[in-house]
Each structure stands twice: as C-alpha cells, then as structure tokens.
N, C-alpha and C positions, 0 to 999 in steps of 0.2 A: 684226963682222957684225951687221946688223939683221934682226930678224924682221919679218914683215908687221905683226904686232900692235904692235911697237915704232915702226914708221913711223906707224901710226895714232895711237899715244899722243903722238908728237912733234907731229903736226898739231893735236891738241887742246891740248897744252901742253908746252913743252920741259922744264919742271920735272918734269912727270909722268914723261916718259921717263927723265930723269936719275935720279929716285928709283927707278924700276922696276929699273934696272940697278945702281945703286950703293947704294941703301938699301931693298931690297925688304922688309926686316923692318918697315918703317913702314907697310906696306900694311894697310888696315882693310877686311877682307872681311866684309861683312854677309850676313845670311841671304838677302836678295833676290838678291845676286850669286851665292851658292851655288846657289840654286834655278834661276837662268837657266842656269848651267853644267850642272846635272843635266838640265834639259829639253833642252839642246842635245845632250848626249851620247846621250840616248834617241832624239832625232830622227835623229842620225847612223846609229845602228844600224838604224832603220827604212828610211832611205834606202839603206843598203847592201843590206838584204833585198829592196828593190824591184828590185835589179839583181843577181840571184843569180850571174850570170856575171862579176861584177866582181872585181877583185883589190885587196886592201888592202896598201898599202906601210906597214908598221908603224912606229910612232914609237919602238918599243923597240929598234931596231937602230941601229948607228952611222950618223952622217950620211953618210959616204962610201958606205956600202952602200945607203942609201935613195936617194941620187942615182943610183947605178949601176943599182939595180933599176928605177927609173923609166925610165931611158934604155933598158934592155933591153926592158921591156914595151911601150914606145912603138914599138919596131921590129918587134914580133911580129905575125904574121898567122895566124889571124883576130884582128882588133882586139877588145880587151876594155876595159870601163870601168876606170879606175884611181881608187882612193880614196886620199887623202892623198899623191898624187903630189908628189914633192919636187924643187924646182928652186932653183938659186942663180946669181945674176949681179950684178955691180956691188955686191958686199958686202951683198946682201939675200937672205934665205932665205924661200921661201914653200912652203906645203904646200896643194895644191889639194883642195878637198872632193871634186870629181870632174872628171876630164878624159877625154873620149872622142874617140878618133881614128877617122875614117872616110876613105874615098877623097876626100871633099869637103873635108877639113880637120879641125882640132881644135876641139872645143867645150869650153869651160871652164864648169863649173857651180858656183856658190857657193850653199851651202844655209844658210838662215837660219830661225830659229824664230819670227821676226816674222810678222805677217799682211799686210805690205805692203812694197814697196820703199822704203827710206829713203835719204836723200842719202849718208850715210856708207857704206852698202852699195856704192854705186857707186865710192867711193874705194877701198874694200877690193878690189873687183874690178879696178880700174885698176892697183893695185900688183901684183897677181898677173899680170895680162895683160902688164904691162911686163917683169917678171922672166922669165916663161916665154918671151916673144918673144926677150929678150936671151940666154937660155940656148940658143937655136937651135931652138925649137919654136914657130913662129908660130901664134897663136890666130886662128881665122877667125870664131868666134862666142862670145859670152859670155852665159850665162843666169843669172838669179837665181831660185833655187827657194825660195819662201816658203810658209808654211802657208796653206791655203785655209780660211777660217773656215766656209765653207758645207759643208765635207766632213762627211758623216754616217756615222759608224762603225757598221757592221752586225755586227761581231764576226769571230771566226775569224782574227784577225791580217791581215785584208784592208785594207791601207792604200793601195790604188791610188786615186789622186785626192787624197790628203792634201796633196801639194805642187803648187803652181801655178808653172809655169815662165814667166818673163818674159824676153823678149829685150832685153837692155840694151846690146847691142853698140855702137850708135851713141853712147850717152851715155858709155860707158866709153872708147871711142876718143877722144872729145873731151877726156878728161882725161889722155891719155898724155903730152903734152908737159910737164905739171906734175909728173909723178912724180919726175924727176931732182932737181928743186928740193927736194921733200919728203925725199928720201933724203940729199942733202947736208946739209940742216938737221938731220936726225937724227944723222948721223955727227958733225957739228960739236958737237952737244949731248953726245954720249958722251965727247968729248975734253975737255969743260970740267972743270977741276980742282975747282970748287966748284959746289954746288947753285945753279941759276939763280935770281935774285931776281925772281920773278914773283908779283905779288899775286893773291889770290883774286878771283874775278869770275864772270860768267855762264859762262865756259868750263869752270868746275869741274864743271858738270853737263850740258854740251852737247858732243858728242851723247849722252854717257852720264856717270853719276856717277863721278868720279875716286876711287879708293880711298885717295888721299893727301890729300883735301881737309881732313880734320881736322888733319893735320900742318901744313898750310900756313896754317891760321888764325893771324892775328897773335897773338903771345904776350900774355897778359894781357887778351884780349878776352873778357870774361865774358858779355857780351850782344851778340854780333855783329849787325850790321844786317840780315843775311840771315834773321834769325828773324822779321822783321816779316811778319804775315799778308798774303798777296797782294802781296808786295813788288815783284816784277817790275822795272819801269824805275826806280822810286825807289831801290831797293837798288843797282842798277848806278850810278846817279848819285851816291849817297852814297859808295860805294866809290871812284869815280873822283875824288871831292873829298878823299879821305883820311879820311873819317869811317867808323871801323870799329865803334864801340860805340854801341848805341842811346842810351845816356846822354849822348852827345855831339851828338845831333841837335838843331839849334836849334828853339826854340819857333816854331810856325807853319809849319814846313817840311812836316809831314805833313797831308794833307787828308782821309784816310779815317778814319772814326770809330774803327774797330778798331785801326788802327795808332797813332793818337794815344793811345788808351787804354793800349796796350802801353808806349808811351814814358813816359807819366805814371806808371804803376804801377812801371815799372822804376826810374825816377829816385827815386820816393818810398819804394820798398821795401814798399809796402802794397798789398794786393789791392783790386780793384774789385768791389763786390757791388751789383747793381741791386736796387732795392726791390721790383720786381714778381715776382722769382723765387719767393719763398716763397708769396706770395698765389696765384700760378698753380698751384703744386703742391698747395696745400690744397684746391683745387676738385676734385681727382681722387679718386674713391671707392675703396673696397676691395670685393673682393679685388684685390690688385695683383700683377702678374707682371713679371719682369725677364728679358728674353730676349736671348741671344746665340748666333749660329751660328758654326761654323767650316766653311769650305768648302775644297775643293781644285780645281785646274784643271790639266788635262794638255794640254801642247802636242800630244802624241800620245794620242788618246783611249784609255782603258783599258777602259771598259764599253760594251757595245752600246747603240745609240740615244742616243749623246752626240756632241758636236762639240768641236773643238779650243778650248781655253781657256774652255769652259763652266764657270761657277761651280756646283759640285756639293756640296751639304751632306752632311757625314758625321758631324756632331756638333752638339748644342745643349746649353745649360745654361739653367735657369730657376730663379731664386729666387722664392719665392711668399710673399706676406704676406696670409694670410686676413683678419687684423685687425691693427690697429696693435699693434706690439710682438711679434707672432708672425712667425716666419720658417721656411719649409721650403725644400726644394731638390729639383728633379727634373732628370734629365739623360739624354742618349742619346749613345752613341758606338758606331759600327760598328767591329768588329775582324775581320770575316770576310774582307775583301778583295773581297767581292761588291758589286754596285751597292747603295749604302746609302739611296737617295733615298726609296723607298717606306716603308721602316721608319722613316726619319726623319720623314716627313710624318705617318704614322699615330700614332707615339708622341707627337708634338707636339700633335695634336688631343686625344689621350687625357689629356694632362697640363694643358692650359691652359683647359679648361672653355669656357663660352659667354659669360661676362660678366666685366667688369673690365678696366681699362687694362693694356696690355702695354708696358712701357717698353723702349726700345731706345736705342742710342747712335749711330745713323746710319740713313739710309734703306735701308741694305743689306738688313736683315732683311725689310723689306716686299717688296723685289725678289725675294729668295729664295723667300718664301712664294707670291708670284704665279707664279713659274716652276714651283714644285711643283704649283700648281693647274692649270696648263696641261699639265704632264706627266701628271698623274693626274686625268682628268676626273671620275671618280666621287667624288673627294675635293674637287673644285674648289669647290663652294658653301661648304663648311665652312671651307676654307682662306682663301677670299676674305673670309668673314665675320671670321675671325681677323685678317686683314691690316687690316681697318677699325678694329680696336681698338688698333692700335699707336700709341704716343706717343713721338716721337723727342726725347730729352733734349738732343741736341747743339745744335740751334738756340737752345734756352732758355739753355744754358750760355754759348754764344758771345755771346748778346745781353746777358747780365747778370752775367758773372763773368770775372775775369782775375786771375791771381796771377803775380808776377814769376818764380817758380820754374818756371812752365810754359814759359818761353822761347819764346813765340810759337806753341806747339802747343796745340790743343784736343783732342787725342786723349785717350781715357780714361786712358791710361797716364801722360799728363802731368798731368791734373787730379787723379787719385786721391791722389798723395802730398801734395798741398797741403791736403787735407781729412782724410786718414786716413793719417798718417805710418807707421803700423805695417803698412800694406798696400802692397806694392811688387812690380810684375811682375818686376823684375830679380832678385829673390830666388828666383824659381821654379826656376831651373836650366835644364834641358834645353829647355824650351819657354817662351818669354816674349814672343813676338810672333806675328802671324798667319802670316807666311811660315815661321817656325820650326815652327808647328803643321802646315803643309802638309808640310814636310820630314819631321817626326816621323811623320805619318800614313802617308806613302808607305813609310817604313821599317817601320812597324808591320804593314802588310799585305803586306810583302815575303815571298816564299816562303822565302827563306834566312835570315830573321831568327830568332834563337834565342828560345825561349819566354820565358826570363827577361828578355830585352831587350824583347820585346813587352809583357810585364807592366809593365815600367818605363816604357815609352813611353805606354802607356794611362793609367797613373797621372799622368804629367806632363801629358798632354792634358786629363784631367779637372780637374786642379788649375788649369790655365791658364784654361780656359773658365769654370770656376766663379768664379774671381777677377774676371773681367770682369763677370759679373752681380751678384756681391756688391758690386763697385765702384759699380754703379748704385744699389743699395740705399743705400749710404753717401752717395752724392751727394744723393739725395732726402732722406734723414734729416738731412743737414747743413744744407740750405737750408730745410727745413720743420720748425718747432718740434714737439717730440714730443707736445704736448698739442693739436695742431691737426688730428688725424685726423678724417676724415669717413667715415660709413658709408652 
C-alpha cells in the first residue's frame, strides 16, 4: 500500500520512493526539514483550535480502527469537521487534514504552512480527492488553506484570519484522470528488486529537496558540478552530458566569471586572492565592530504585533576592535520567552556607539535594523544611523577570494576553515547553523524545558553567534596585514 506522501515522492523521483521504503536509514534530515515539520505541527494544532467542534481521528490507533472511526463520524448528524480523516482505496492510504460534511456535500481542506498555493499542493489534493471518492465518499469542493502573510496577531491566542482558504476544486478536478497513472508507477517502483538507476538532476530539489540526494551523488565525485555558483541551466546541461565533476568541465565551457574562477581553482588546488581586497580593508578606520544577528520566524505568530514568518531578532553578537590588536566582545540573548525586539534594539545601540564601521556578512543585518527602526519609532533615528555604518564583507569576498575547499559556497561557514582551520562551526555541537539556532531558541523559551537544558541551549547559542562574529574578525585580519591599521 502507498501513502499519499509516497505517491508524491514517486512523482518527484522513483529512486526517492524506493529508498524511502527499502533504505530509509539513508535519509539525511537536515535542520531546515526538521523546522518545517515543527512549524507544520504547530499550524495543525491552531487549525484544530479554530474548529473546536471538530473531531480528531488519531494516528496512534490501528489503521482499521481509524478507517472505521472515519466512516462512523461521516454518517453522524449533526455533522462535525473531521481532522486526519482516514481513507483507503486502490492500495493508497490518505489522511485528510480536514473534511467537513454538510447537506450540500463534502469539503476537503488541505492545510499548508506556505503563504501561497504551489503546483505540488494541487497534486497533493488531487491524490486525496481521488482516494476519498473511490472509497465511496464523493468530494464536492476542495480548499487549500495556506497562511496569510498579512495576518496581524493581536495576542490572546486569537488566530482567526491566519489561514486563507482558496477554492482549488476545478484545478484539482482537472488532475483526477492522472492520479491512477501516478499510483501504478509508485506500486511498480515498490516491486523493483533493486534501487532504480536514476542520476541526480534538477528533480533532486524540485519541488522540494530530496533527503537522499547526498546518497545519490555519484561515487568519487569530490567536486560535483552542482556546486557551481548560480549553476542553473549549465549544471543541468553538464549532468545531461555525463560531466559530474567540476574538474572535468572543458576549458571555455563556462561563461560566468565566478564559475570559471571556481573551475580553475578547483583544478589547480590553489586559492584565488584578488589584489584589491587588502587595500580596500585598509581604508576602514577604528573602532571596528563585527555584528551578527540571530532571528526566528514563526509560521504561527507567538508575540502580539507580529506577522507570520516575520524575521524577529532574539540575539546578537558583536566583536569590537577599539584599536588594532585589541578585541572585545558584547552580546545579547533573550531567554525570557517574551517579545525580545525592544531589548535587542536598545542593547545594540548601547554597545555599538556612534562611529566606526560595522562589519556584517550579508545584507540581512541592515534589513533587521531597518525593521527595528520601523517597529520602534523613538529609536528609529539612531537605528537608521547605525544601519548607515554597516559594511558588508560578503560582496568583497565574493569578488576577490575563492578556495577549492569552499566547494562553491561563499557562506561564512565555508570561508572560515580556509583561513582559520582551528575555527569550525561543525565542532560547536548542538547549534551550528541558523536554522539550528531557531530550533534551539524555540526549545529554550519553551515552558516545559528544564532549567538545566535551558542553560545548555543558551550557552550553545552564545557560542554559535560569537563564532560568526569572530569569523569576520579573522577574515579581515587574514586579508589585511597586521601593520596596516588606520586610525
């Protein structure tokens, strides 16, 4: 029997479905996937709360009981919304997010944590619609409920208006005739004695990142062509031609400067360092500041006066060089669980003074500061003045540096080990990337988290954020000679 998710997996790639069923231990679940699952579970709970008369068909009961409970409730009057209603037909099992029966017919509602209807959502709905119809419960309307970004949370757990319901009935109906083909293809895949021989390609990340894509990478491909910055069509063309490794790309094939730089450095094994990078850094005076924010975003807003997926800062780190050779550190981390933005903004202004360049490693920090200025008008002038002092290192590094060990990435986590081998994000443990920081913060401010665990998470968050700003210090010191300081 296939689940709806397995039919979807088969449509993306038969190899993915085969691996999910026969070799699930090869799945590589990253922190971004985990965060999406967490957000989805939270949204489900809110959706249920918006229909207090609804009945949940639990996943913790045997399948035959879930099927029978669904059938029983659909026959009861007065009608009540059913969550996780369970149906099976033609060797496919589906659990509907919500199905509501009225005298006018049955309405299927699929709930998504995205902010718009996506093509694969329609395929998701089409599979459910087809199975429910075949099980003897014709669906008269199909709705896609997604998050409305315009929703403004006022507090008191009032989430009315969080979800926007879009009638996708006609689009789903148009897909019905294709569903049997998808199901047959999926069942045939399950019967294959060996893993399907399907090469990596654009389908590995479309419509979503496959958790087996690292397993499917050809053996011995140390520098896969998909690491080329801005690869797009050229990567697909190279893969179609059987070129898997950057070192095998013919000279003259790449026309983008950055891609050709990556090819040459990878083949030679030597880094590229542009002459202008040191001269540019030497023009910047002291005191110098190195700033990094950590932010969180909730699909379901947690704090009043916030919106879905709004980037909300809860932490910052700043290494400070008053003079060349001197280094201090200031930081902020909210651990209360209350809205942290005001304290974040005020502490930032207190620590960063009024003069001196503020190094960042993306334009993100400027965006965060401008949003804080809008949120707190009384702090607006000082925050905007601070934003004008920001100096983004990323464009400078991208224009003047590349090391083969970066493998196509210009993230600070990729650059740092090439200039300071003793500093490594992977050695941090619990928190070593931005999404992991979000997950850790949500656990930190959780009401049921033990105090000892809170302390451990707070320490991990502080170490992670501090390493990002120390990394910027090391980057500047690496490219700027120590005796070239300017005051």
